[in-house]
C-alpha positions in Angstrom: 18.1 28.1 3.3 16.8 24.8 1.9 13.5 23.2 2.9 13.2 21.6 6.3 13.8 17.8 6.0 10.8 15.5 6.1 10.4 13.9 9.3 8.0 11.6 11.0 5.1 13.8 12.3 2.2 11.4 13.2 1.5 7.6 13.6 -2.0 6.2 13.5 -3.3 2.7 13.9 -6.2 1.2 12.0 -8.5 -1.7 12.7 -10.1 -2.8 9.7 -10.8 -5.5 7.0 -9.1 -7.1 4.0 -11.2 -8.4 1.2 -10.0 -10.6 -1.6 -12.6 -12.2 -4.1 -11.8 -13.9 -7.4 -14.5 -13.8 -10.0 -12.4 -15.7 -12.6 -11.0 -18.2 -13.4 -13.2 -19.6 -10.7 -15.3 -17.8 -8.0 -13.3 -17.8 -4.7 -12.5 -15.4 -2.0 -12.3 -14.4 1.7 -12.4 -11.5 4.1 -10.2 -11.2 7.2 -9.9 -8.6 10.1 -6.6 -6.8 9.9 -4.7 -3.9 11.4 -2.4 -1.4 9.6 -0.7 1.8 10.2 -0.4 5.3 8.7 2.8 7.1 9.0 2.7 10.8 8.1 5.9 12.8 7.3 5.9 16.5 7.3 8.6 19.3 7.0 7.9 20.3 10.7 8.5 18.8 14.1 5.6 16.7 15.6 3.2 18.6 17.7 2.9 15.8 20.3 5.1 12.9 21.4 5.0 10.0 19.1 3.7 6.7 20.4 6.1 4.0 21.7 4.5 1.5 19.2 5.0 0.6 16.6 8.7 0.8 16.8 10.1 2.8 13.9 13.3 1.6 12.3 13.9 -0.6 15.4 12.8 -4.2 16.2 9.9 -4.8 18.5 6.6 -6.7 19.0 5.2 -4.3 16.3 7.5 -2.3 14.2 7.8 -0.5 10.7 11.3 -0.5 9.2 12.4 1.5 6.3 14.5 -1.4 5.0 11.4 -3.2 3.9 10.4 -0.4 1.5 11.9 1.5 -1.4 13.1 1.1 -5.0 16.2 -1.0 -4.2 17.9 -2.8 -1.2 19.2 -0.1 1.2 20.1 0.5 4.9 18.4 3.9 5.2 16.1 5.0 8.0 12.7 6.5 7.3 13.7 10.3 7.0 16.3 9.6 4.3 14.2 6.9 2.5 11.1 9.3 2.3 13.3 12.1 1.0 14.6 9.8 -1.7 11.1 8.5 -2.8 9.6 12.1 -2.5 12.3 13.4 -4.8 11.9 10.5 -7.3 8.1 11.0 -7.4 8.6 14.7 -8.0 11.0 14.1 -10.8 8.8 11.4 -12.4 5.6 13.6 -12.3 7.0 17.1 -12.7 4.8 18.2 -9.9 5.5 20.4 -6.9 4.7 18.1 -4.1 5.4 20.5 -1.1 3.1 19.0 1.4 2.9 15.8 3.5 3.8 12.2 2.6 1.8 9.5 4.1 2.7 5.7 4.1 -0.2 3.3 4.7 1.2 -0.3 5.3 0.9 -3.3 7.4 3.3 -3.4 10.3 5.7 -6.2 11.2 3.9 -8.0 13.9 5.6 -10.7 16.2 8.6 -10.9 13.8 6.6 -11.4 10.7 5.8 -8.9 7.8 3.6 -9.5 4.7 2.9 -6.4 2.6 1.5 -7.5 -0.9 0.8 -3.7 -1.5 1.7 -0.5 0.5 0.4 3.0 -0.5 2.4 6.2 -0.4 0.2 9.5 -0.7 1.8 12.7 -1.7 0.2 16.0 -0.9 0.7 19.7 -1.8 0.5 22.5 0.7 -3.3 22.8 0.2 -3.6 19.2 1.6 -4.6 17.9 -1.9 -3.4 14.4 -2.8 -1.6 14.8 -6.1 0.1 11.3 -6.5 -0.3 7.8 -5.1 2.6 5.4 -5.3 1.5 1.7 -5.0 4.5 -0.4 -3.8 3.6 -4.1 -4.8 5.5 -7.1 -3.7 5.0 -10.6 -4.9 5.9 -13.9 -3.2 9.0 -14.3 -5.4 10.8 -11.4 -3.7 10.3 -9.0 -6.5 8.8 -5.5 -6.2 7.1 -2.9 -8.6 5.7 0.5 -8.3 2.5 2.0 -9.9 2.7 5.8 -9.9 -0.8 7.2 -10.2 -1.4 10.8 -11.2 -4.0 13.1 -12.9 -2.8 13.6 -16.4 -4.9 16.7 -16.7 -3.3 18.2 -13.6 -6.4 19.9 -12.5 -5.5 19.6 -8.8 -8.3 17.2 -8.1 -7.6 15.0 -4.9 -6.8 11.5 -5.9 -7.8 10.1 -2.5 -11.5 11.1 -2.6 -12.8 8.1 -4.6 -11.5 9.1 -8.1 -11.4 6.1 -10.4 -7.8 5.5 -11.7 -6.5 3.0 -14.3 -3.2 1.2 -14.7 -2.0 -1.4 -17.1 -1.0 -4.5 -15.4 2.8 -5.1 -16.0 3.9 -7.1 -12.9 3.4 -10.7 -12.0 1.5 -11.3 -8.8 -0.6 -14.4 -8.9 0.1 -17.6 -10.8 -3.6 -17.8 -11.7 -3.6 -14.5 -13.7 -1.5 -13.6 -16.9 0.5 -10.3 -16.9 -2.1 -8.5 -19.0 -5.3 -6.5 -18.6 -5.5 -3.5 -16.3 -6.2 -2.4 -12.7 -8.7 0.0 -11.5 -7.9 1.8 -8.2 -10.0 3.9 -5.9 -8.7 5.6 -2.7 -11.1 7.2 -0.1 -9.4 9.0 2.9 -12.1 11.0 4.6 -11.3 12.0 8.2 -10.1 9.0 10.0 -11.8 6.5 7.7 -9.5 5.0 4.9 -10.3 2.7 2.0 -8.1 1.4 -0.8 -9.8 -0.7 -3.6 -7.9 -2.5 -6.5 -9.9 -4.3 -9.1 -8.3 -6.3 -11.9 -9.9 -6.6 -15.4 -9.2 -8.4 -18.6 -11.0 -6.5 -21.2 -14.4 -5.8 -19.6 -14.4 -8.9 -17.4 -13.8 -8.4 -13.6 -11.3 -11.0 -12.5 -10.4 -9.9 -9.1 -11.7 -7.4 -6.5 -9.6 -6.5 -3.3 -9.8 -3.9 -0.7 -8.3 -2.7 2.6 -10.4 -0.5 4.9 -10.2 0.7 8.4 -10.8 3.4 11.0 -7.6 5.2 12.0 -7.1 5.5 15.8 -4.4 7.3 18.0 -2.4 4.4 19.3 -1.7 3.9 22.9 0.0 1.1 24.7 -3.4 -0.3 25.9 -4.8 -0.2 22.4 -1.7 -2.0 21.1 -2.1 -4.7 23.8 -5.8 -5.1 22.7 -4.7 -5.1 19.0 -2.1 -7.8 19.6 -4.7 -10.0 21.3 -7.1 -9.4 18.4 -4.8 -9.2 15.4 -1.5 -10.6 16.6 -1.3 -13.3 14.0 -3.4 -11.7 11.3 -0.6 -11.6 8.6 0.0 -15.3 9.0 -3.7 -15.9 8.9 -4.0 -13.8 5.6 -1.0 -15.6 4.1 -2.6 -19.0 5.1 -5.9 -18.0 3.5 -4.4 -16.9 0.3 -2.5 -20.2 -0.1 -5.6 -22.2 0.8 -7.6 -20.3 -1.9 -4.7 -21.3 -4.3 -5.1 -24.9 -3.4 -8.9 -24.7 -3.9 -8.4 -23.0 -7.3 -6.0 -25.8 -8.4 -8.6 -28.4 -7.4 -11.2 -26.6 -9.4 -9.0 -26.8 -12.4 -7.8 -23.2 -12.7 -5.1 -22.5 -15.2 -1.5 -21.9 -13.7 0.6 -19.2 -15.4 4.4 -19.5 -14.9 6.3 -16.4 -13.7 7.6 -14.2 -16.5 10.6 -12.0 -16.2 9.9 -8.8 -14.1 9.3 -5.5 -16.1 12.7 -3.6 -17.0 11.4 -0.4 -15.4 10.9 -0.3 -11.6 8.1 2.4 -11.9 5.1 2.2 -14.2 3.6 5.6 -14.4 -0.1 5.3 -14.9 -2.8 7.4 -16.1 -6.6 7.7 -15.3 -9.8 8.5 -16.7 -12.4 10.8 -15.2 
């Protein structure tokens, strides 16, 4: 018999903070309160009933829908999509990824979704994170993936603060060229989660960003408080990003036109200890 299919096993909500600070070409930045969710998929039925919110693959005040993710446009629901992504990552890395898959992402709130980057974590049966897939969207409707692994295959967890490096190959901001490198750090300890991405050209730090938060078990009451506190946070973050762009233009920052997207959908990256 084959392996059991991956299915949604757990949903958690996080209250946290988004930070976005430019060092170059001109100092500029902001931080904003935010909420995000973690979906955990396992090859076992959930031990407890899943929460009513966010709505999974259904419309609602708060929802997470598989059609917003993946390598190409599709009409799949999450179980089928996660299987396809899991298979592709296993094929790309040559690893036996026989544990859970987690998706950390911003939900669709009040009909609006903005996900500049979502993180897929892939575990083995020893609960060691062996690969991280960063799903990056730009404002031109394009998408690219950075696949982070340990080239030495020592079985060290990637989500415990390890420093990972990736060549930048995908256009995101008009104020930065498609050159240089990213540095990633992920820290998932207990219910505390942090993802940091810094952008360098040579040894010069141009941009530092992070998403952090405390994971909570969502209830209807908690979601009501979340909507009151964070209901328009995605719109607020987009407004702040565009306002920062306006300020950079007035400061004389150089504007880079958008190049053609990379030929490959996935850039498999390496890391340094």
